[in-house]
N, C-alpha and C positions, 0 to 999 in steps of 0.2 A: 542028353537032350532035355531031360527033366530039370537038370540044374540050370541050363540057360533059360528055360521057360520061367522058372522060379525067380531068377535074378531079374529078368526083363519085366515081368508083370507084377511082382510084389515088392522087391527090395528097392528098385529105382523109384517108383512112385511114393513109397513110404519115406525115403530119404528126402525127396522133393517136398513132400508135405511137412515133414519135420523142420526142414530148413525154412520153409515159408512161415511156419508158426513162430520159430525162434527169432527170425530176423525182421518180422513185420510187427512184432509186439512192441508197443510204445509204453508199456507199464514201467519199464526200467529207465525211461528218460527222466532225468532230474531237471528241475527248473528252480530258479531262485529269484525272488523279487526283493528289491530293496525298499526301505521305508521312504515314504514321501518326505522330502527335505523341508518340512514345515513344522512349526509349533503353533499353538493356539493361545489366544488371550481372551479371558472372560472377565468382565467387570461385574462384580456382585455387590449389592448394597440394599438399603432400605428403599423399596419400590415407591412408597408414598412420598418420600423425601426428594427423590431424584426424578420423579415422573416417568417411571418405566412403563406405566400403563398406556401412555399416549406416545405416538410416534414423533410428535413435534418437540418434546422435551428430551434432549439427549445430552450426554456429557461429551466433551471434546477431549480426545486423547492425542498427546504429542509424544511420538515415539522417537527417541534419539534426536535431540534438538539439532545436532549437526546435520542430519539428513533431511530435516524439515518434513518428516512424514507425519501428517495430521489426519485424523478421521473422526467422525462422529460415531459414538457407540451407545447402544442402549444398555441400561443397567438391568441386570438379571436379578429378580427377587431371590432372596436366600431360600425361601420355602419352596420355590417351584423350579429348582435346578434339575435338569435332566441331562442324560448323556448326549442326546441328539438336540442340544440347544441350538436354535437358529442364530443366536447372538454371540457366537464365538468368532473371533477374528484371527485370520492367519497372519503370522509374523515369521520372520526368519529365526532359526534357532541361534542361540548365543546370548550374550549379555546385552541388555537394553536398559536405557534410562527412560522411565515413563513419567509423564506429568499429566494429570487429569484436571480439567477445568469444568466448572458448572456455572453458567451465567456469568462468565468472565472471571470468576474467582477460582484460584488454585485450591483444589481439594487435597491433592496428594502428589508427592514427588517421591519416587522410589526407583531402585535399581533391581532388576530381576535377571535370572538366568533361566532360559527355557531350552530344554533339550528336544531332540527330534521326536515328533508325535506326542509331545507333552502339552497338556492344557494347563496354563498358568492362571490361577485365580488372583484377581486383585480386588481386595475388600475395601470398599469405600467407608470412610468414617461416618 
């Protein structure tokens, strides 16, 4: 009689609680997140020369002439570069040919390779 009482009121609830604890715990769940499939381009140069202090004076960037991707980019001063710079531009990872114009004049033509989550600096002359 004591043995049935012990099994019924102590062992069975103890097993149920142990099962609840082990099977409801999410600490053993693993998750993995991939990198965002983008690279970043940052144009760096003499701020006074390329007018980085004013919004109206920008350089024109032509990315991969075949794709006709063009955009205006602000030149970041060398002395004020930060990690959270607002003037970094998203590009697709891979090999790109970049040509940069200022007032219609070609400043720089170069080929770069940017890997995933890499910020590629382009120094203007």
